[in-house]
FIBA-557084 format. One record per residue: residue in one letter; x negated, y negated, z of N, C-alpha, C in turn. Coordinates in steps of 0.1 Angstrom, whole numbers, plus 2048, in hexadecimal, padded with zeros to 3 digits. Example, Ala and Ser with C-alpha at 12.3 -4.5 7.8 and 13.67 -1.06 7.14 Angstrom:
FIBA-557084
A77C83984E78582D84E77C82184E
S78081684777780B84777F80084F
//
This chain:
FIBA-557084
M79454455879354B54B78555354A
I77C54C55176E55255277055E55C
T77855E56577A56956F780573569
Q78A57056079157C55978758354E
I77F57B54977558154076C58B548
L76758655375E58F55C76459A561
L77059C5627785A856677B5B255C
L7775AE5507795B754476E5C1544
S7705CD53E7685D753B75C5D3532
Y7515DA5327465D852874C5D951A
K7545E35177595E550A7615DA506
E76B5D45107725C950D76B5BC50A
K7605BB5127585AD5117525AE503
L74D5B94FF7485B94F17505B64E6
C75D5BB4E67675B84DD76A5A94DE
Y76A5A54E976F5954EA76358C4E3
Y75758F4E674C5874E174C5894D1
L74E5954CD74D5964BE75858F4B8
L76558E4BE7705874B976C5794B8
M7655724C37655654C37595604B9
K74F5684B77445664AD74B56649F
T75456F49D75A56F48F76456348C
C76955E497772552495768546493
R75E54549A75553A49875053B489
L74C54548474654647675254146C
I75E54546F76854246576C533466
L76B52D47376C51E47476251846E
F75651C46D74B51546874B514459
H74F51F45275151E44475D51843F
F76751744877450E44476F500444
I7674FB44E7634ED44E7594EA443
I7514F343E7494EF4337504F0426
L75C4F84257644F641A76C4E9419
L7704E54247784DA42576F4CD422
T7624CD4277594C34237564C2414
G7544CD40F7524CD40075E4C83F8
C7694C93FC7764C43F67784B53F9
G7704B04037704A240577A49D411
V77E4A94177894A542378249D42D
F7754A243176E49B43C765491437
S76448E42A75948542575F47D41B
T75D47041A761466410755464405
K74A46C40773F46A3FD7434733F1
P74146C3E47444733D873A47E3D4
V73F4893D07374933CC7324923BF
T7234933BF71B4913B171A49F3AB
P7204A039F71D4AE39970E4B2394
P70C4BD3946FF4C138F6FC4BB382
T6EF4B737F6E94B13726E04BA36C
I6DD4B735F6D34BE3566CB4B334F
Q6BF4B634C6B74AD3446B84B0335
V6BD4A532E6BD4A83206B04A1318
D6A94AB31169D4A630A69F49C301
Q6974913026994862F869748A2EA
L68E4932E668B4992D969949E2D2
D69F4A52DB6AB4AB2D66B74A02D2
R6B74952DB6BF48A2DB6BB4822CD
L6AF4812CB6A947B2BE6AE4822B1
N6AC4902B26AF4972A76BF4952A3
A6C74952AF6D44942AE6D94882A9
D6D247E2AD6D64712A76D146F298
I6C74742946C44732866CD47C27F
D6D04882836D949127B6E848B279
K6EB4822856F847D2836F9472277
I6EE46A2766EC46126C6EE46825E
L6E747325D6E747A2506F548224D
Q6FE47E25570C48225171347A247
N70C47024271146623A71646D22D
P72146922772646F21B71D46F20F
I71346620E70A465204702474201
F70247A20D6FA48820B703493207
T70E49120371649A1FC70F49D1EF
T7094941E87024961DC6F34941DC
A6EF48A1E56E14831E46D948F1ED
S6CB48E1EB6C14951F16BA48C1FB
I6B54922056AC48B20F6A1494214
G69648E21768A49421F68648A228
I68449023567F48824067648F248
K66B48724C66148D25665D48125F
V65C48426C65847C27764D48127F
V64147B28063648128762E478290
S62B47C29C6244742A46154732A0
V60F46729E6034652975F746A2A2
E5FB46A2AF5F146C2B95F047B2BA
S5FB4822BC5FA4902BF5FB49A2B1
G6014942A760549B29C6144A329D
D6194A22A96254A92AB6314A42A1
V6374AE29D6434AB2956514A929D
L65749B29C6614982A466E49B29C
Y66E49B28E67949D2876744A1279
A67C4A92736794AC2656854B325F
K6874B02536934B424A68F4B523D
N68E4C023668A4C122867C4BC225
A6734BD22D6674B622D6604BB222
Q6604C721D65A4CC2116614C9204
K66D4C42046734C21F666E4B61EF
L66C4B71E36664AD1DA66F4A31D6
H66C4961D667348B1D166B4831C9
H6724791C266B46E1BC6664641C6
P65B4601C96564571D46584491D2
A65A4451C365B4381C264F42F1C7
S6524241CC64641C1D163E4201DC
T64242B1E363B4301EF62D4371E9
T62E4391DC62243D1D46164341D7
K6194281D960F41D1DB60741F1E9
L60E4271F260642A1FF5F94341FA
F5FB43C1F15F14461ED5E643D1E5
T5EA4331DD5E242C1D45D84231DE
A5DF41D1E85D94141F25CF41C1FA
A5D34271FE5CA4302095BD435201
T5BF4391F35B443F1EC5AB4331EA
A5B14281E55A941C1E25A04181EE
L5A64171F959E41420659341D20A
A59742A20858E43420B582434202
K5854351F557C4381E957442A1E7
L57941F1E65734131E256E40B1EE
G57540C1F957140420557A3F8205
P57E3F32125853E621457F3DA20F
N5713DA20C56A3CE2085673CD1F9
Y56E3D81F156C3D81E35713CC1DC
R56A3C81D356F3BB1CA56D3BF1BC
F5783BA1B45773BC1A556F3B019F
I5683B419755F3AA18F5643A6182
T56539B17E56739417155B38D16D
S553391162547389160546383152
L53F37915053C37314552C373141
S52837913651A37A133518376125
A50B37311F50836F1134FC37610E
D4FD3761004EF37C0FA4E33720FD
T4D93780FD4CB3721024C83690F6
G4C135E0FA4BD3540EE4B334A0F3
T4AE3440EB4A33390EF4A932B0F2
D4B43290EA4B931C0EB4C631D0F5
A4C63161004CF3171094DD30F105
Q4DB3060FB4E83000F74EF3060EB
I4E93100E34EF3180DA4EC3270DE
I4F832F0DF4F733C0E15003430D8
D4FC3510D75063590CD51235D0D3
N5123690D751F36F0DC52036C0EC
I52C3690F152F36B0FF538375101
Y53637C10E53D38811154638611D
L55238911D55B38912955F39612C
T55B39A13855D3A913B5673AA147
G5713B314557A3B51525773C1157
K5793C31665783CF16D5853D2175
G5903CE16F59C3D31755A13CA17F
D59D3BE1805A23B418B5B23B1189
P5B83B61945C63B51915CD3A7194
V5C539D1995CA39019E5C1385197
L5BC38918B5B43801845BE37517F
Q5B93661805C235D17D5BC353172
T5C234B16A5BC3431605B1338167
E5B53361745AA32C17A59D33417C
D59D33F17D59134717E589348170
L59034916658934715958333A157
E58B33015C588322159579320160
K57732616C56B32417456132C16E
L56433616555833B15E554334153
C55E32E14D55B324142553319146
D55531415254D30815853F30D15A
S53C31A15C52E31D15D52631B151
L52D31E14552631A13852330B136
V52E30313B52C2F513A51F2F1143
Q51F2F614E5152F21575062F6153
I50430014B4F73041464F32FE139
G4FE2F51344FA2ED1294FD2F211B
V5062FD11B50A30310E5122F9106
K50E2F80F95162EE0F051D2F50E5
T5163020E051B3090D551B3180D8
I52631E0D452632E0D35283310C5
R51E3350BF51F3380B05223440AD
G52534E0B652935C0B553835D0BB
D53B3680BF54836B0C254A36B0D1
I55836B0D755A36D0E555E37C0E5
V5573840EB5593920EB55F3960F9
V56B39C0F957139F1065703AF107
D56B3B21125673C01165723C511F
E57B3CF11C5833D41255813E4126
T5753E91235733F71225713FF131
F5723F613A5753FC149580404149
F58B40114159740B142598410133
D5A041A1325A241F1245AC41511E
S5B04191115B941010A5C841410B
V5CC41E1145D94211175E041611E
R5EA40F11B5F14031205FB40712B
E60241212860E41413060C423137
G61242314461043014C61843C147
P61644614A61D45314762A45214D
G63545514864345614C64944814E
W64343D14A64943114D65542F144
M66042B14966E42814166C41D137
W67142012B67041711F676408124
D67F40812D6853FB13167E3F413E
D6733FB14266C3F414D6653E8147
R6623DE14F6593D314B64B3D8145
P6483D613963D3D913462F3D313A
F6263DB13E6193D414660E3D313B
H60C3DC1306013DC1285F33DB131
I5F13E51385E53E41415D93E4139
S5D03DB13D5C23D91385B73D7144
A5AC3D91425A23D714D59F3C714D
L5A33C11435A13B11425AE3AB140
S5B53A814C5C23A314B5C5397154
I5CE38E14E5D43851585E3387157
R5EA38B1625F6390160601388158
Y60037A15D60A37115660536B148
L5F93701435F336C1375F737612C
V60337412760937E11E60337E110
P60038810A5FB3880FD6043820F2
D60037A0EA6093750DF60437A0D0
K60A3740C76083780B95F83780B6
H5F13710BE5E236F0BA5DA37A0C3
A5E23810CD5DA38A0D55E23960D7
E5DB3A10D35E23AE0D35E13B50E0
N5DA3B00EA5D93B50F75D53AA101
R5D63AF10E5D33A41185C539F119
A5BC3A81155AD3A51155AC39A109
I5B239B1005AF3920F45B53840F8
A5C13850FF5C83791035C037110D
C5B837B1165AF37211E5A336B117
G59E37310D59436E1035983600FC
H5A53600F85AA3540F15AC3480FC
F5AF34C1075B03411125A433A114
L59934411558B33E11958533510D
K58933A1025863330F358B3250F4
D5983230F859E3170F859930E103
K59531410F59030D119581307115
L57A30F10F56D30B10B56D300101
T5783020F85782F60EE57D2E90F5
Q5852EA0FE58A2DD10657F2D710E
E5742DE1125682DB11855E2D510F
G5612D61025562D20F854C2DC0F3
I54E2E70F55452F20F154B2F80E3
S5442F70DA5482FD0CC54730C0CD
V5523120C85523220C65553240B8
K54B3290B154B32C0A255233809F
G5503430A95553510A55643530AA
N56735E0AB5753630AF57536A0BB
V58136E0C15823750CD5843830C7
V57C38D0CB57B39A0C85793A30D4
S57D3B00D257C3BB0DC56D3C10DA
G5673C40E45593CA0E45543CF0F1
K5483D20F25423D60FF5353CD101
V5323C910D5283C010D5193C710E
P5113C31065053CA1054FD3CA112
T4F43D41134ED3D61214E23CA121
D4DD3C41174D23B81194DA3AA11A
A4E73A911B4ED39D11C4EB397129
E4E93891294E63821354F337E13C
S4F238014A4FE37D1524FF36E154
V50A36815150D35915351335615F
A51E35D16252635B16E52F367172
E53336817E53C37318254736E18B
H55337318A55F37119256237D19B
L56337B1A95663861B15743841B6
S57B38F1B65893901BC58938F1CB
P59438D1D159438E1E059139C1E3
P58D3A01EF5893AF1F35963B71F2
L5943C41F159F3CE1EF5A73CE1FA
S5A23CC2085AB3CB2135B63C1211
Q5B43B620A5BE3AC2085C63AF1FD
L5C03B71F35C83BA1E65D53C61E9
V5D03CF1F35D93D91F65E63D31FD
K5E23C72045EE3C020B5F63B9200
T5F13B41F75F73AC1EB5FF3B71E3
M5FB3C31E36023CE1DD60D3D21E4
N60B3D71F26153DF1F86203D51FE
K61D3C82036283C12076343BF1FF
P62F3B91F263B3B81E96403C31DF
S6373CD1E16373D91D86323D61CA
D6273D11C76233CB1BC61D3D71B2
N6253D91A86213E619E6163E3197
W6133D61926083D318A5FB3D5191
I5FA3D119E5ED3D21A55EB3E21A7
A5F63EA1A95F53F71AD5EF3FE19F
E5F33FC1955EE4031895E0400185
M5DD3F21885CE3EE1865C53F5190
L5CA3F619B5C13FE1A65C140B1A2
F5CB41219E5CC42019B5C1423190
K5C041B1855B641D17B5A941A180
T5A741118959A40E18C595418196
I59F41E19E59942B1A759543519D
G59B43819259744118958843E184
A58743217F57942D17856E42E183
E57142A19156642A19A56343719F
V56D4411A056B44E1A756745819B
K56D45819156C46218656445D17A
G56045017A55944B16F561444164
E55A43A15E561431154563439147
P56F43613F57942B14358343114E
G58842915359542D15E5A0430154
T5A643B15A5B343F1535BD44315E
W5C944515A5D344B1645CF458167
Q5CA46215E5C646E1615BB46F16C
K5B146616A5A64661755AB45E182
G5B44551825BA45018D5C245B196
R5C846318E5D046F1945C747919B
E5BB47B1935B14841995AA4811A6
A5A84731A55A346E1B15AA46E1BD
I5B746B1BC5C146C1C65C347A1CC
S5C34841C25C44921C55B94971CE
E5AD4921CA5A14971D15A14901E0
F5A54841E05A747E1EE5B04851F6
L5BC48A1F05C548F1F95C049E1FE
D5B94A51F55B44B21F95AA4AF204
E5A24A42045994A12105A04A121C
I5AB49921D5B149622A5BC49E22F
T5BF4A82275CB4B222A5C44BF228
D5CD4CA22A5C84D82285C84DB219
G5CC4D42115CC4D62025D84DE1FD
Q5DF4E32075EC4EA2035F94E2202
N5F84D81F76014CE1F66084D01E8
T6134CD1E761A4CF1D961F4BF1D7
Y6194B91CD61D4AB1C96194A91B9
R61C49F1B561749A1A761848A1A6
F60B4851A46094771A2605475193
V60B46C18D60746718060345917F
D60845018760544118660443D195
G60042F1965FC42B1A36074241AB
S6134201A361E4171A862941E1AD
G62B42A1A66394311A964342F19D
L64042819364942418864D432181
S64443A180646447178650451180
R65945717966046117F65946E17E
Y64E46E17A64647C17864047D187
N63E47318F63947319E64347D1A7
L63D4851AF64548C1B863C48F1C3
L64248E1CF63C4921DC6484941E6
N6424971F364D49A1FE64849220A
T65249321464E48B220642493229
E64049F2266364A622C62949F22B
L62749B21C61949621761A48721C
L62548121B62547221F62047122E
T62547A23662247824561247C247
K60E48624060148A2415F747E23D
L5FA4772335F246B2305F3461239
L5FF45E23F6014532475FA456255
V5F946325A5F34682675E3465264
Y5DE46A2585D14682565CC459256
M5D245224E5CF44424E5CF43D25B
Y5D94402625DA4392715CF43D27A
N5CB44A2785C044E2815B244E27C
N5B04462705A544226A5A043526F
F59843327759442627D59041D271
E58842026858341725F58C412254
L5974182535A14162495AF41224D
M5B241525A5BF4142605C3404260
P5BB3FA2645BF3ED2655C43E6258
E5BD3E924C5BF3E42405CB3EB23A
F5CE3F823E5D93FE2375E73FB23E
T5E53FA24B5F23F82525F63E9250
A5EC3DF2505EE3D124D5F43CF240
S5F43D92375F93D72296073D9227
L60D3E023261C3E42326253D9236
P6303D822F63A3CF2336403D2240
I6433C72486473C72566563C6256
A65F3CE25D66D3CD25F6713BF263
G67A3B925A6803AD25F6773A125D
V66A3A325766039825665C39324A
D65739E24265139B2356523A522A
G64D3A321F64C3AC21565A3B2210
T65B3BE20C6673C52086703C8215
L66B3C62206743C922D6783BC235
R6763B022E6783A42366883A3238
N6903A823169E3A72336A43B3239
R69E3BD23E6A13CA24369F3CA251
M6A73D12596A63D42666A63C9270
Q6AB3BE26B6AB3B12736B53B327F
G6B13B028A6BA3B22966BA3BF29D
L6B23C82966B23D529C6A43D72A5
Y6A33E22AC6973E52B268B3E52A9
A68D3E929E6823EB29467C3DE28F
E6843D32916803C628B6723C2292
K6693BD28865B3B928C6543C5291
V6573D129264F3DD29764C3E628C
L6563EB2856543F527B64C3EE26E
R6423F826863A3F325D63D3FF253
A6413FD24764440723F644403230
K64140B22764140821864E40E213
T65640620B66240820566040E1F6
G66A4141F266A41A1E467641A1DD
T67A4151D26864151CB6844181BD
L68E4221B86904231AA69F4261A9
S6A342919D6B242A19B6B44371A2
G6BE4391AC6C04451B36B54491BC
V6AD4411BF6A14441CA69E43A1D3
S69E43C1E069B4331E969243A1F4
A6874331F767D43920067642F209
L67343421566D42D221663436228
A65743022864D43723164242D236
G64043124363642924A63642C25A
Y63542226363342326F63C41C278
T63F42228564541928E64141C29C
R6424142A563F4162B464B4182BC
T64B4232C46574262CC65941D2D8
A66241E2DF6644162EC65A4182F7
D6544242F764A42730063D4282FA
G63A4212EF62D41D2E96274282E1
K62E4322DC62943C2D462B4382C5
V6204392BD6214362AE6244432A6
L62F4422A063344B298631448288
A62F45328062F45227263B45826D
F64245326164E45925C64F45724D
G65546024765845E239667462237
I66D45A22F67C45C22D67E45B21D
L681467216683465208692469205
I6994611FE6A84621FB6A84621EB
S6AE46D1E46B046C1D56BC4721D1
H6BF4701C56CA4771BE6D74711C3
Y6D94641C46E645E1C76E84541BC
V6F44501BC6FA4461B06FE4391B7
G6FB42E1B06FE4221B56F441A1BD
S6F84111C56EE4081CD6E74111D6
S6DB40B1D86D14111E26D440D1F1
A6DE4051F36E13FC2006E540920B
T6EC4132076F041D2116E3424215
A6DA42920B6CE42F20F6C6427218
R6C441B2136BC41221C6C140F22A
G6CF40F22B6D440E2396D341A241
I6D242723B6CF4332426C1432247
Q6B742F23D6A942C2426A742324E
D6AD41724C6AD40E2576B2414265
S6BD41B2646C24202706B942C277
I6B343326F6A943D27369C435278
G69842B27268D42427769041D285
D69D41928669F4122946A041C29E
I6A642929C6A54332A56994362AA
L68E4372A068243C2A467B4322AC
T67E4252A96774192B167C4182BF
K68941C2C268E41A2D068E4272D7
F6874302D068643F2D667B4402E1
R67D4472EC6754492F76724582F7
L66645D2F466346B2F466146F303
E65C46830D65746D31A662469324
S67046832067B46732B686470327
Y68F47033169947A32F6A7472334
T6B247832E6BF4733326C747E33A
E6CC47A3466D548434D6E348434A
Q6E94903476F64903456FD49A34F
P70A4993537104A235C7124B0355
L7114BA35D7144C83587234C8354
A7284CF34B7364D034973B4DF34D
F7454DE35574A4EB35C7574F1353
//
């Protein structure tokens, strides 16, 4: 064969080599093709993959939940923000106004902590007219400064102070001073069938006025009078409203627990009474006595202007969210939440006041068995046709998120709305921002 090739002419040799080279190329590509089809290999072929961004998956998961038939008529506003970076992870109708219900208490708590301080205490005082005879005094004065958790036991201790200094006779009146607040007892826009509070700066919640007492301050005065009589102190005068004179001598004071504890007592069970007492107190301390709903509203508005860009649309008229005059959106909710979380001085008390999913407060029976249980902290809100949830959760990769969910204009039970909120809270809690899921390319 080799001899035959050598005897060929130069032109014939060239054609032979070109033919052989072409055959080898064809054979090589044929083998590659068979290998790709699995003829020469049993190893499975892995199709190309792409990376799917988790943020897109998060948005898709929430959007899927919002396909619920309730939203045929109901309205919803949602916003989710990273408290560390400020990045918006999800938003839907974040500018739309809703009735906030008890998420209003987040603004009351935040303003109180910022303007009054976590260590602020409410003072209820007992004082008396000056005199030379320690056993016989003229008027005594019981002054309230808006303590929302004042108890009958606290008044009894003030009474004991008079016993201890040897008072035998009060020949004047028991004057109750409630001028720290104005005389408007009910908040703007409260429904007539809501439980009446009859707010007063001198109040014991469960000491309800009777036929002898036209308001809560007078009821406190009558309780004090009865207690003094039981202790053997004669009271000649009556229980009347008035103002303590500047020259009266202080006998004793009762201090409430610190504000840091009171905001927890308010937010965990969503206590409307404490919220309204705080609201008027904020007004009195920031804008001057007497405390009013108008002044409380002005103080909160000024606080929000300080912590945001001031370009916010909202309306507050009370501190608890009972009034349907209140309007805000999830944009403002998340702005407040992000600010409070990043405020080193106020964050511990503020976040500690929020109910914990599956553990306590108004969330104790919600999200049990879900990722959000024992992790998510949020304030609930409920009115007829309104359900709200706003607070914080921690993702699976340790990121803290602030969120607000406002659902309104539905008919019937709030169970469906709450279930939607719980599902979204669970999605956020098991979410991982810094990871990816691979899926095969579709051909």
